N, CA, C and O atoms as a CHARMM CRD file, in Angstrom:
* protein
*
  352
    1    1 MET  N      0.95100  -1.36500  -0.10500 PROA 1      0.00000
    2    1 MET  CA    -0.01400   0.14800   0.14900 PROA 1      0.00000
    3    1 MET  C      0.95900   1.49500   0.24000 PROA 1      0.00000
    4    1 MET  O      1.90400   1.81100   0.96300 PROA 1      0.00000
    5    2 ASN  N      0.23100   2.14200  -0.88900 PROA 2      0.00000
    6    2 ASN  CA     1.36500   3.26900  -0.87600 PROA 2      0.00000
    7    2 ASN  C      1.09400   4.28800   0.40500 PROA 2      0.00000
    8    2 ASN  O     -0.07100   4.29700   0.80300 PROA 2      0.00000
    9    3 THR  N      1.90500   5.02800   0.99900 PROA 3      0.00000
   10    3 THR  CA     1.61300   5.46400   2.12800 PROA 3      0.00000
   11    3 THR  C      1.91400   7.16000   1.86500 PROA 3      0.00000
   12    3 THR  O      2.69800   7.42800   0.95400 PROA 3      0.00000
   13    4 LYS  N      1.42600   8.06600   2.49000 PROA 4      0.00000
   14    4 LYS  CA     1.66000   9.55400   2.54400 PROA 4      0.00000
   15    4 LYS  C      1.87600  10.12900   4.06600 PROA 4      0.00000
   16    4 LYS  O      1.00900   9.85400   4.89600 PROA 4      0.00000
   17    5 ARG  N      2.77200  10.75400   4.37500 PROA 5      0.00000
   18    5 ARG  CA     3.23700  11.36300   5.55100 PROA 5      0.00000
   19    5 ARG  C      2.35600  12.30900   5.68300 PROA 5      0.00000
   20    5 ARG  O      2.23100  12.99500   4.66900 PROA 5      0.00000
   21    6 THR  N      1.41300  12.72000   6.95300 PROA 6      0.00000
   22    6 THR  CA     0.61400  14.16700   6.74800 PROA 6      0.00000
   23    6 THR  C      0.68600  14.32200   8.10100 PROA 6      0.00000
   24    6 THR  O      1.04400  13.46000   8.90300 PROA 6      0.00000
   25    7 HSD  N      0.27300  15.64800   8.38500 PROA 7      0.00000
   26    7 HSD  CA     0.44300  16.18200   9.67600 PROA 7      0.00000
   27    7 HSD  C     -1.20400  16.40500  10.28200 PROA 7      0.00000
   28    7 HSD  O     -1.92600  17.22500   9.71500 PROA 7      0.00000
   29    8 ILE  N     -1.55000  15.86800  11.08000 PROA 8      0.00000
   30    8 ILE  CA    -2.92400  16.30800  11.67300 PROA 8      0.00000
   31    8 ILE  C     -2.70300  16.67200  12.97800 PROA 8      0.00000
   32    8 ILE  O     -1.83000  16.22600  13.72200 PROA 8      0.00000
   33    9 VAL  N     -3.72300  17.69300  13.27900 PROA 9      0.00000
   34    9 VAL  CA    -3.81900  18.18800  14.72500 PROA 9      0.00000
   35    9 VAL  C     -5.22000  17.51100  15.51900 PROA 9      0.00000
   36    9 VAL  O     -6.38000  17.58200  15.11200 PROA 9      0.00000
   37   10 ILE  N     -4.75100  16.87800  16.70400 PROA 10     0.00000
   38   10 ILE  CA    -5.82500  16.09300  17.47300 PROA 10     0.00000
   39   10 ILE  C     -5.70900  16.65500  18.91200 PROA 10     0.00000
   40   10 ILE  O     -4.60800  17.10400  19.23000 PROA 10     0.00000
   41   11 PRO  N     -6.68300  16.68300  19.79200 PROA 11     0.00000
   42   11 PRO  CA    -6.16400  16.90800  21.14000 PROA 11     0.00000
   43   11 PRO  C     -5.20500  15.93300  21.78800 PROA 11     0.00000
   44   11 PRO  O     -5.14100  14.74400  21.47300 PROA 11     0.00000
   45   12 GLN  N     -4.49300  16.49400  22.67900 PROA 12     0.00000
   46   12 GLN  CA    -3.23700  15.63000  23.23200 PROA 12     0.00000
   47   12 GLN  C     -3.95900  14.80500  24.23600 PROA 12     0.00000
   48   12 GLN  O     -3.25000  13.98900  24.82500 PROA 12     0.00000
   49   13 GLN  N     -5.27100  14.84600  24.57000 PROA 13     0.00000
   50   13 GLN  CA    -5.91500  13.74500  25.67600 PROA 13     0.00000
   51   13 GLN  C     -6.28800  12.49300  24.82000 PROA 13     0.00000
   52   13 GLN  O     -6.22800  11.34800  25.26700 PROA 13     0.00000
   53   14 LEU  N     -6.71800  12.84100  23.42200 PROA 14     0.00000
   54   14 LEU  CA    -7.20500  11.97700  22.69400 PROA 14     0.00000
   55   14 LEU  C     -5.77300  10.97800  21.99800 PROA 14     0.00000
   56   14 LEU  O     -5.75700   9.77400  21.73900 PROA 14     0.00000
   57   15 VAL  N     -4.76500  11.92000  21.85500 PROA 15     0.00000
   58   15 VAL  CA    -3.36200  10.85200  21.82600 PROA 15     0.00000
   59   15 VAL  C     -2.96000   9.97800  22.84800 PROA 15     0.00000
   60   15 VAL  O     -2.67800   8.78700  22.71800 PROA 15     0.00000
   61   16 ALA  N     -2.95400  10.70300  23.95400 PROA 16     0.00000
   62   16 ALA  CA    -2.82100  10.03400  25.07800 PROA 16     0.00000
   63   16 ALA  C     -3.50900   8.78300  25.16900 PROA 16     0.00000
   64   16 ALA  O     -2.93000   7.70300  25.28300 PROA 16     0.00000
   65   17 GLU  N     -4.89600   8.95500  25.11100 PROA 17     0.00000
   66   17 GLU  CA    -5.77100   7.55800  25.20300 PROA 17     0.00000
   67   17 GLU  C     -5.61400   6.35800  23.95500 PROA 17     0.00000
   68   17 GLU  O     -5.93600   5.17000  23.98100 PROA 17     0.00000
   69   18 ILE  N     -5.08900   7.04300  23.04100 PROA 18     0.00000
   70   18 ILE  CA    -4.77400   6.02300  21.68000 PROA 18     0.00000
   71   18 ILE  C     -3.49500   5.34900  22.16800 PROA 18     0.00000
   72   18 ILE  O     -3.52200   4.11900  22.18300 PROA 18     0.00000
   73   19 ASP  N     -2.43300   5.93000  22.55100 PROA 19     0.00000
   74   19 ASP  CA    -1.02600   5.78400  22.87800 PROA 19     0.00000
   75   19 ASP  C     -1.37600   4.53500  24.12600 PROA 19     0.00000
   76   19 ASP  O     -0.88400   3.41900  23.95800 PROA 19     0.00000
   77   20 THR  N     -1.97600   4.72400  24.97800 PROA 20     0.00000
   78   20 THR  CA    -2.49700   3.94000  26.18800 PROA 20     0.00000
   79   20 THR  C     -2.99500   2.74000  25.82900 PROA 20     0.00000
   80   20 THR  O     -2.70200   1.77200  26.53000 PROA 20     0.00000
   81   21 LEU  N     -3.89500   2.55400  24.60200 PROA 21     0.00000
   82   21 LEU  CA    -4.22200   1.17100  24.10600 PROA 21     0.00000
   83   21 LEU  C     -3.54400   0.56100  23.25400 PROA 21     0.00000
   84   21 LEU  O     -3.39300  -0.65800  23.34500 PROA 21     0.00000
   85   22 VAL  N     -2.94400   1.35900  22.15200 PROA 22     0.00000
   86   22 VAL  CA    -2.39700   0.59500  21.23000 PROA 22     0.00000
   87   22 VAL  C     -0.73200   1.30100  21.02400 PROA 22     0.00000
   88   22 VAL  O     -0.09600   1.08900  19.99200 PROA 22     0.00000
   89   23 GLY  N     -0.27000   2.00800  21.98200 PROA 23     0.00000
   90   23 GLY  CA     1.07400   2.22300  21.91300 PROA 23     0.00000
   91   23 GLY  C      1.25800   3.25500  21.03000 PROA 23     0.00000
   92   23 GLY  O      0.35000   3.50600  20.23800 PROA 23     0.00000
   93   24 LYS  N      2.44900   4.01300  21.02000 PROA 24     0.00000
   94   24 LYS  CA     3.00400   5.11000  20.07700 PROA 24     0.00000
   95   24 LYS  C      3.41800   4.43900  18.60900 PROA 24     0.00000
   96   24 LYS  O      3.31600   5.02800  17.53300 PROA 24     0.00000
   97   25 ARG  N      3.81500   3.33500  18.76200 PROA 25     0.00000
   98   25 ARG  CA     4.15100   2.63100  17.33000 PROA 25     0.00000
   99   25 ARG  C      2.52300   2.19400  16.43500 PROA 25     0.00000
  100   25 ARG  O      2.28400   2.19000  15.22700 PROA 25     0.00000
  101   26 GLY  N      1.84500   1.94200  17.33200 PROA 26     0.00000
  102   26 GLY  CA     0.55900   1.57800  16.75800 PROA 26     0.00000
  103   26 GLY  C     -0.35800   2.68700  16.25100 PROA 26     0.00000
  104   26 GLY  O     -1.28100   2.46500  15.46700 PROA 26     0.00000
  105   27 ARG  N     -0.02600   4.02700  16.79200 PROA 27     0.00000
  106   27 ARG  CA    -1.06700   5.18900  16.47500 PROA 27     0.00000
  107   27 ARG  C     -1.27200   5.31200  14.94700 PROA 27     0.00000
  108   27 ARG  O     -2.31300   5.80500  14.51300 PROA 27     0.00000
  109   28 SER  N     -0.38800   4.91300  14.20400 PROA 28     0.00000
  110   28 SER  CA    -0.99200   5.51500  12.69000 PROA 28     0.00000
  111   28 SER  C     -1.80400   4.29200  12.10800 PROA 28     0.00000
  112   28 SER  O     -2.59400   4.55200  11.20000 PROA 28     0.00000
  113   29 ALA  N     -1.69300   3.00100  12.53100 PROA 29     0.00000
  114   29 ALA  CA    -2.26100   1.87300  12.08200 PROA 29     0.00000
  115   29 ALA  C     -3.87800   2.17600  12.80700 PROA 29     0.00000
  116   29 ALA  O     -4.95400   1.96700  12.24700 PROA 29     0.00000
  117   30 PHE  N     -3.71100   2.61300  13.91700 PROA 30     0.00000
  118   30 PHE  CA    -5.28100   2.69100  14.70400 PROA 30     0.00000
  119   30 PHE  C     -5.54600   4.07700  14.06300 PROA 30     0.00000
  120   30 PHE  O     -6.71900   4.05400  13.69000 PROA 30     0.00000
  121   31 LEU  N     -5.08100   5.07000  13.81700 PROA 31     0.00000
  122   31 LEU  CA    -5.95200   6.36500  13.04100 PROA 31     0.00000
  123   31 LEU  C     -6.19500   5.66300  11.55400 PROA 31     0.00000
  124   31 LEU  O     -7.31400   5.88700  11.09200 PROA 31     0.00000
  125   32 THR  N     -5.49600   5.01600  10.90400 PROA 32     0.00000
  126   32 THR  CA    -5.75800   4.55700   9.58900 PROA 32     0.00000
  127   32 THR  C     -7.38200   3.59600   9.61700 PROA 32     0.00000
  128   32 THR  O     -8.38500   3.69200   8.91000 PROA 32     0.00000
  129   33 GLN  N     -7.09200   2.83800  10.58900 PROA 33     0.00000
  130   33 GLN  CA    -8.41500   2.03100  10.81200 PROA 33     0.00000
  131   33 GLN  C     -9.44500   3.02200  11.20200 PROA 33     0.00000
  132   33 GLN  O    -10.43600   3.22100  10.49900 PROA 33     0.00000
  133   34 ALA  N     -9.30000   3.42700  11.92300 PROA 34     0.00000
  134   34 ALA  CA   -10.43000   4.60800  12.43200 PROA 34     0.00000
  135   34 ALA  C    -11.01900   5.27800  11.47300 PROA 34     0.00000
  136   34 ALA  O    -12.23800   5.35200  11.31700 PROA 34     0.00000
  137   35 ALA  N     -9.91100   5.95400  10.57900 PROA 35     0.00000
  138   35 ALA  CA   -10.60000   6.69500   9.35100 PROA 35     0.00000
  139   35 ALA  C    -11.40000   5.64900   8.50700 PROA 35     0.00000
  140   35 ALA  O    -12.61400   5.83500   8.42400 PROA 35     0.00000
  141   36 GLU  N    -10.89100   4.64700   7.91700 PROA 36     0.00000
  142   36 GLU  CA   -11.64100   3.71700   7.23600 PROA 36     0.00000
  143   36 GLU  C    -12.62000   3.33500   7.42500 PROA 36     0.00000
  144   36 GLU  O    -13.42000   3.05800   6.53100 PROA 36     0.00000
  145   37 LYS  N    -12.84900   3.20300   8.73400 PROA 37     0.00000
  146   37 LYS  CA   -14.27600   2.48900   9.11900 PROA 37     0.00000
  147   37 LYS  C    -15.25300   3.86600   9.04700 PROA 37     0.00000
  148   37 LYS  O    -16.34300   3.77100   8.48200 PROA 37     0.00000
  149   38 GLU  N    -14.92300   4.86000   9.50500 PROA 38     0.00000
  150   38 GLU  CA   -15.49200   6.20300   9.51500 PROA 38     0.00000
  151   38 GLU  C    -16.13600   6.84000   7.87800 PROA 38     0.00000
  152   38 GLU  O    -17.12200   7.49300   7.53700 PROA 38     0.00000
  153   39 LEU  N    -14.93300   6.21100   7.16300 PROA 39     0.00000
  154   39 LEU  CA   -15.45100   6.62900   5.61900 PROA 39     0.00000
  155   39 LEU  C    -16.49000   5.52800   5.31900 PROA 39     0.00000
  156   39 LEU  O    -17.52300   5.86700   4.74300 PROA 39     0.00000
  157   40 MET  N    -16.34500   4.53900   5.58300 PROA 40     0.00000
  158   40 MET  CA   -17.45700   3.32600   5.19800 PROA 40     0.00000
  159   40 MET  C    -18.96400   3.93000   5.64800 PROA 40     0.00000
  160   40 MET  O    -19.87100   4.15600   4.84800 PROA 40     0.00000
  161   41 ARG  N    -19.03800   4.15700   7.19900 PROA 41     0.00000
  162   41 ARG  CA   -20.03200   4.39100   7.52200 PROA 41     0.00000
  163   41 ARG  C    -20.60600   5.73700   6.90800 PROA 41     0.00000
  164   41 ARG  O    -21.83100   5.78500   7.01900 PROA 41     0.00000
  165   42 LEU  N    -20.02400   6.87900   6.27000 PROA 42     0.00000
  166   42 LEU  CA   -20.30500   7.80800   6.12800 PROA 42     0.00000
  167   42 LEU  C    -20.69000   7.35400   4.28200 PROA 42     0.00000
  168   42 LEU  O    -21.67000   7.80400   3.68900 PROA 42     0.00000
  169   43 ARG  N    -19.87000   6.58700   3.78300 PROA 43     0.00000
  170   43 ARG  CA   -20.29300   6.15400   2.32100 PROA 43     0.00000
  171   43 ARG  C    -21.94400   5.46500   2.69300 PROA 43     0.00000
  172   43 ARG  O    -22.88500   5.66500   1.92400 PROA 43     0.00000
  173   44 GLN  N    -22.03000   4.98500   3.44600 PROA 44     0.00000
  174   44 GLN  CA   -23.07900   4.02500   3.79200 PROA 44     0.00000
  175   44 GLN  C    -24.39200   4.80100   3.96700 PROA 44     0.00000
  176   44 GLN  O    -25.52300   4.43300   3.64800 PROA 44     0.00000
  177   45 ILE  N    -24.00300   5.96100   4.54500 PROA 45     0.00000
  178   45 ILE  CA   -25.20600   7.01500   5.15000 PROA 45     0.00000
  179   45 ILE  C    -25.73600   7.71800   3.78100 PROA 45     0.00000
  180   45 ILE  O    -26.89400   7.91300   3.41200 PROA 45     0.00000
  181   46 LYS  N    -24.44800   8.04600   3.12600 PROA 46     0.00000
  182   46 LYS  CA   -24.91000   8.80100   1.52700 PROA 46     0.00000
  183   46 LYS  C    -25.71900   7.75900   0.84300 PROA 46     0.00000
  184   46 LYS  O    -26.74000   8.22900   0.34200 PROA 46     0.00000
  185   47 ALA  N    -25.56000   6.47200   0.67600 PROA 47     0.00000
  186   47 ALA  CA   -26.20700   5.47900  -0.22500 PROA 47     0.00000
  187   47 ALA  C    -27.50000   5.44100   0.45300 PROA 47     0.00000
  188   47 ALA  O    -28.45600   5.45600  -0.32300 PROA 47     0.00000
  189   48 LEU  N    -27.73500   5.40300   1.49600 PROA 48     0.00000
  190   48 LEU  CA   -29.09300   5.38300   2.32200 PROA 48     0.00000
  191   48 LEU  C    -30.05900   6.54900   1.57900 PROA 48     0.00000
  192   48 LEU  O    -31.13700   6.42000   0.99800 PROA 48     0.00000
  193   49 GLU  N    -29.32000   7.61300   1.81000 PROA 49     0.00000
  194   49 GLU  CA   -29.94100   8.80100   1.80200 PROA 49     0.00000
  195   49 GLU  C    -30.51800   8.92400   0.38300 PROA 49     0.00000
  196   49 GLU  O    -31.71800   9.06500   0.14800 PROA 49     0.00000
  197   50 SER  N    -29.52300   8.85600  -0.55600 PROA 50     0.00000
  198   50 SER  CA   -29.69600   8.71900  -1.99300 PROA 50     0.00000
  199   50 SER  C    -30.58500   7.86800  -2.64700 PROA 50     0.00000
  200   50 SER  O    -30.88500   7.98400  -3.83500 PROA 50     0.00000
  201   51 ALA  N    -31.10500   6.82500  -1.72100 PROA 51     0.00000
  202   51 ALA  CA   -32.08200   5.56800  -1.94300 PROA 51     0.00000
  203   51 ALA  C    -33.32100   5.80000  -1.35500 PROA 51     0.00000
  204   51 ALA  O    -34.24500   4.99700  -1.48700 PROA 51     0.00000
  205   52 ALA  N    -33.44400   7.09400  -0.55500 PROA 52     0.00000
  206   52 ALA  CA   -34.27300   7.24400   0.04800 PROA 52     0.00000
  207   52 ALA  C    -35.80700   7.52400  -0.85000 PROA 52     0.00000
  208   52 ALA  O    -35.87300   8.23700  -1.85200 PROA 52     0.00000
  209   53 GLY  N    -36.77900   6.91200  -0.33400 PROA 53     0.00000
  210   53 GLY  CA   -38.16600   7.11700  -1.31100 PROA 53     0.00000
  211   53 GLY  C    -38.17400   6.30900  -2.48400 PROA 53     0.00000
  212   53 GLY  O    -39.13200   6.44200  -3.24500 PROA 53     0.00000
  213   54 SER  N    -36.97000   5.21900  -2.85700 PROA 54     0.00000
  214   54 SER  CA   -37.12400   4.42900  -3.83900 PROA 54     0.00000
  215   54 SER  C    -38.04300   3.35300  -3.50800 PROA 54     0.00000
  216   54 SER  O    -38.50700   2.63600  -4.39500 PROA 54     0.00000
  217   55 TRP  N    -38.29800   3.21700  -2.42700 PROA 55     0.00000
  218   55 TRP  CA   -39.10200   1.64200  -2.09600 PROA 55     0.00000
  219   55 TRP  C    -40.48900   2.39900  -2.30700 PROA 55     0.00000
  220   55 TRP  O    -40.70200   3.59500  -2.10900 PROA 55     0.00000
  221   56 LYS  N    -41.15800   1.67500  -2.64100 PROA 56     0.00000
  222   56 LYS  CA   -42.55300   1.84700  -2.74300 PROA 56     0.00000
  223   56 LYS  C    -43.66300   0.91000  -2.20100 PROA 56     0.00000
  224   56 LYS  O    -43.79600  -0.14500  -2.82200 PROA 56     0.00000
  225   57 ASP  N    -44.45100   1.11700  -1.18300 PROA 57     0.00000
  226   57 ASP  CA   -45.38300   0.12100  -0.88300 PROA 57     0.00000
  227   57 ASP  C    -46.39300  -0.53100  -1.79900 PROA 57     0.00000
  228   57 ASP  O    -46.78200  -1.63700  -1.42400 PROA 57     0.00000
  229   58 LYS  N    -46.81400  -0.13500  -2.75000 PROA 58     0.00000
  230   58 LYS  CA   -47.30300  -0.58600  -3.78600 PROA 58     0.00000
  231   58 LYS  C    -46.55600  -1.64500  -4.61000 PROA 58     0.00000
  232   58 LYS  O    -47.08800  -2.46700  -5.35700 PROA 58     0.00000
  233   59 ASP  N    -45.42800  -1.52300  -4.39900 PROA 59     0.00000
  234   59 ASP  CA   -44.54300  -2.59300  -5.03700 PROA 59     0.00000
  235   59 ASP  C    -44.38700  -3.98200  -4.09800 PROA 59     0.00000
  236   59 ASP  O    -44.07400  -5.07300  -4.57500 PROA 59     0.00000
  237   60 HSD  N    -44.62000  -3.77500  -2.90300 PROA 60     0.00000
  238   60 HSD  CA   -44.25400  -4.82900  -1.89700 PROA 60     0.00000
  239   60 HSD  C    -45.24800  -5.08600  -1.05900 PROA 60     0.00000
  240   60 HSD  O    -45.06400  -4.98800   0.15400 PROA 60     0.00000
  241   61 PRO  N    -46.40600  -5.44100  -1.56300 PROA 61     0.00000
  242   61 PRO  CA   -47.70200  -5.53400  -0.72700 PROA 61     0.00000
  243   61 PRO  C    -47.48800  -6.62100   0.36100 PROA 61     0.00000
  244   61 PRO  O    -48.09100  -6.63300   1.43400 PROA 61     0.00000
  245   62 GLU  N    -46.56700  -7.52900  -0.03200 PROA 62     0.00000
  246   62 GLU  CA   -46.28900  -8.79700   0.76900 PROA 62     0.00000
  247   62 GLU  C    -45.84200  -8.21400   2.37600 PROA 62     0.00000
  248   62 GLU  O    -46.09400  -8.74200   3.45900 PROA 62     0.00000
  249   63 LEU  N    -45.28500  -7.26500   2.16300 PROA 63     0.00000
  250   63 LEU  CA   -44.68100  -6.38100   3.40300 PROA 63     0.00000
  251   63 LEU  C    -45.75600  -5.28900   4.29100 PROA 63     0.00000
  252   63 LEU  O    -45.47200  -4.59300   5.26600 PROA 63     0.00000
  253   64 LYS  N    -46.95300  -5.41300   3.63700 PROA 64     0.00000
  254   64 LYS  CA   -47.88400  -4.72200   4.34500 PROA 64     0.00000
  255   64 LYS  C    -48.23700  -4.77300   5.60400 PROA 64     0.00000
  256   64 LYS  O    -48.65700  -3.73100   6.10600 PROA 64     0.00000
  257   65 GLU  N    -48.16500  -5.88300   6.34800 PROA 65     0.00000
  258   65 GLU  CA   -48.42300  -5.99100   7.59700 PROA 65     0.00000
  259   65 GLU  C    -47.10900  -6.09300   8.49000 PROA 65     0.00000
  260   65 GLU  O    -47.16200  -6.54200   9.63500 PROA 65     0.00000
  261   66 GLY  N    -45.97300  -5.66900   7.92800 PROA 66     0.00000
  262   66 GLY  CA   -44.57400  -5.52400   8.40100 PROA 66     0.00000
  263   66 GLY  C    -43.95900  -7.10000   8.11000 PROA 66     0.00000
  264   66 GLY  O    -44.53200  -8.18700   8.03100 PROA 66     0.00000
  265   67 ALA  N    -42.62400  -6.73200   7.99800 PROA 67     0.00000
  266   67 ALA  CA   -41.44600  -7.33100   7.60600 PROA 67     0.00000
  267   67 ALA  C    -41.44500  -8.67500   8.56200 PROA 67     0.00000
  268   67 ALA  O    -41.35000  -9.77900   8.02500 PROA 67     0.00000
  269   68 ALA  N    -41.55400  -8.55000  10.00300 PROA 68     0.00000
  270   68 ALA  CA   -41.54100  -9.41700  10.97300 PROA 68     0.00000
  271   68 ALA  C    -42.40400 -10.45900  10.62300 PROA 68     0.00000
  272   68 ALA  O    -42.07600 -11.64200  10.72500 PROA 68     0.00000
  273   69 LYS  N    -43.68000 -10.01000  10.14500 PROA 69     0.00000
  274   69 LYS  CA   -44.83200 -11.29500   9.91500 PROA 69     0.00000
  275   69 LYS  C    -44.46700 -11.97000   8.46100 PROA 69     0.00000
  276   69 LYS  O    -44.60700 -13.14200   8.11200 PROA 69     0.00000
  277   70 TRP  N    -44.06400 -11.08400   7.88300 PROA 70     0.00000
  278   70 TRP  CA   -43.60500 -11.92300   6.39000 PROA 70     0.00000
  279   70 TRP  C    -42.60300 -12.81600   6.47500 PROA 70     0.00000
  280   70 TRP  O    -42.67100 -13.89200   5.88100 PROA 70     0.00000
  281   71 VAL  N    -41.43500 -12.42700   7.31300 PROA 71     0.00000
  282   71 VAL  CA   -40.47000 -13.31300   7.49400 PROA 71     0.00000
  283   71 VAL  C    -40.75800 -14.61300   8.67100 PROA 71     0.00000
  284   71 VAL  O    -40.01300 -15.59000   8.75300 PROA 71     0.00000
  285   72 LYS  N    -41.71300 -14.44800   9.35100 PROA 72     0.00000
  286   72 LYS  CA   -42.31600 -15.33500  10.22200 PROA 72     0.00000
  287   72 LYS  C    -43.02100 -16.16900   9.07400 PROA 72     0.00000
  288   72 LYS  O    -42.65300 -17.33500   8.93000 PROA 72     0.00000
  289   73 LYS  N    -43.72400 -15.80400   8.48300 PROA 73     0.00000
  290   73 LYS  CA   -44.51100 -16.62700   7.26700 PROA 73     0.00000
  291   73 LYS  C    -43.64400 -17.45700   6.44600 PROA 73     0.00000
  292   73 LYS  O    -43.93500 -18.62900   6.20400 PROA 73     0.00000
  293   74 LEU  N    -42.39400 -16.79000   5.92600 PROA 74     0.00000
  294   74 LEU  CA   -41.55500 -17.75900   4.93200 PROA 74     0.00000
  295   74 LEU  C    -41.02200 -18.72000   5.55600 PROA 74     0.00000
  296   74 LEU  O    -40.88200 -19.81200   5.00600 PROA 74     0.00000
  297   75 ARG  N    -40.63400 -18.49400   6.79600 PROA 75     0.00000
  298   75 ARG  CA   -40.15900 -19.65000   7.92700 PROA 75     0.00000
  299   75 ARG  C    -41.20400 -20.65900   8.18900 PROA 75     0.00000
  300   75 ARG  O    -40.76100 -21.80600   8.24300 PROA 75     0.00000
  301   76 GLN  N    -42.21700 -20.55900   8.33100 PROA 76     0.00000
  302   76 GLN  CA   -43.40200 -21.49400   8.63200 PROA 76     0.00000
  303   76 GLN  C    -43.52900 -22.48400   7.28300 PROA 76     0.00000
  304   76 GLN  O    -43.54400 -23.71500   7.27600 PROA 76     0.00000
  305   77 GLU  N    -43.62000 -21.52600   6.10000 PROA 77     0.00000
  306   77 GLU  CA   -43.63700 -22.14900   4.84600 PROA 77     0.00000
  307   77 GLU  C    -42.21800 -23.22800   4.68000 PROA 77     0.00000
  308   77 GLU  O    -42.27000 -24.36300   4.20700 PROA 77     0.00000
  309   78 TYR  N    -41.23200 -22.67900   5.09400 PROA 78     0.00000
  310   78 TYR  CA   -40.04400 -23.60200   4.63200 PROA 78     0.00000
  311   78 TYR  C    -40.11400 -24.84900   5.97400 PROA 78     0.00000
  312   78 TYR  O    -39.64400 -25.93200   5.62500 PROA 78     0.00000
  313   79 ASP  N    -40.50800 -24.80700   7.05900 PROA 79     0.00000
  314   79 ASP  CA   -40.63600 -25.37800   7.96100 PROA 79     0.00000
  315   79 ASP  C    -41.64100 -26.56900   7.64700 PROA 79     0.00000
  316   79 ASP  O    -41.39600 -27.71600   8.01900 PROA 79     0.00000
  317   80 GLN  N    -42.75700 -26.23900   6.95900 PROA 80     0.00000
  318   80 GLN  CA   -43.56500 -27.39500   6.65000 PROA 80     0.00000
  319   80 GLN  C    -43.18300 -27.73400   5.23500 PROA 80     0.00000
  320   80 GLN  O    -43.73300 -28.78500   4.90300 PROA 80     0.00000
  321   81 ARG  N    -42.49200 -27.25500   4.35200 PROA 81     0.00000
  322   81 ARG  CA   -41.65500 -27.99300   3.35200 PROA 81     0.00000
  323   81 ARG  C    -40.53100 -28.94600   3.82500 PROA 81     0.00000
  324   81 ARG  O    -40.32700 -29.99500   3.21400 PROA 81     0.00000
  325   82 PHE  N    -39.91700 -28.64800   4.73500 PROA 82     0.00000
  326   82 PHE  CA   -39.24300 -29.65800   5.42800 PROA 82     0.00000
  327   82 PHE  C    -39.71500 -30.74400   6.12900 PROA 82     0.00000
  328   82 PHE  O    -39.16400 -31.83900   6.02100 PROA 82     0.00000
  329   83 GLU  N    -40.58600 -30.58300   6.77300 PROA 83     0.00000
  330   83 GLU  CA   -41.64600 -31.71100   7.67700 PROA 83     0.00000
  331   83 GLU  C    -41.92300 -32.44600   6.44700 PROA 83     0.00000
  332   83 GLU  O    -41.64800 -33.64600   6.44700 PROA 83     0.00000
  333   84 LYS  N    -42.46400 -31.87800   5.31700 PROA 84     0.00000
  334   84 LYS  CA   -43.01100 -32.90600   4.34800 PROA 84     0.00000
  335   84 LYS  C    -42.14500 -34.03100   3.50400 PROA 84     0.00000
  336   84 LYS  O    -42.43400 -35.18400   3.18300 PROA 84     0.00000
  337   85 MET  N    -40.77400 -33.10200   3.23700 PROA 85     0.00000
  338   85 MET  CA   -39.91200 -33.65000   2.71500 PROA 85     0.00000
  339   85 MET  C    -39.11900 -34.98700   3.74000 PROA 85     0.00000
  340   85 MET  O    -38.73700 -36.06400   3.28300 PROA 85     0.00000
  341   86 THR  N    -39.02900 -34.60100   5.03100 PROA 86     0.00000
  342   86 THR  CA   -38.63100 -35.70500   5.94400 PROA 86     0.00000
  343   86 THR  C    -39.33300 -36.73000   6.16100 PROA 86     0.00000
  344   86 THR  O    -38.79000 -37.76600   6.54300 PROA 86     0.00000
  345   87 ARG  N    -40.67300 -36.65200   5.96300 PROA 87     0.00000
  346   87 ARG  CA   -41.71500 -37.77100   6.08600 PROA 87     0.00000
  347   87 ARG  C    -41.46600 -38.94400   5.10200 PROA 87     0.00000
  348   87 ARG  O    -41.68800 -40.10500   5.44400 PROA 87     0.00000
  349   88 ARG  N    -41.03600 -38.64000   3.96900 PROA 88     0.00000
  350   88 ARG  CA   -41.08500 -39.62700   2.73800 PROA 88     0.00000
  351   88 ARG  C    -39.96500 -40.50800   3.27700 PROA 88     0.00000
  352   88 ARG  O    -39.59300 -41.49300   2.64000 PROA 88     0.00000
């Protein structure tokens, strides 16, 4: 992986807490991992926001009574099929 040295300013207390957990030698890896995790979270939020309103209730009438009820029904159907097949 290509790396680039950069200068960031963060509170001294935060640096101390990071160093306590991962040590001074682990600081860059920790901050890199934390930044990657936050970037993923922000990308997911952006994707959810851009998809807002794309789900139409009329396109999914099976969920009219709620997703939990629909999933329960699917599981019951699966259990019934499994029971039928194992009786043979």
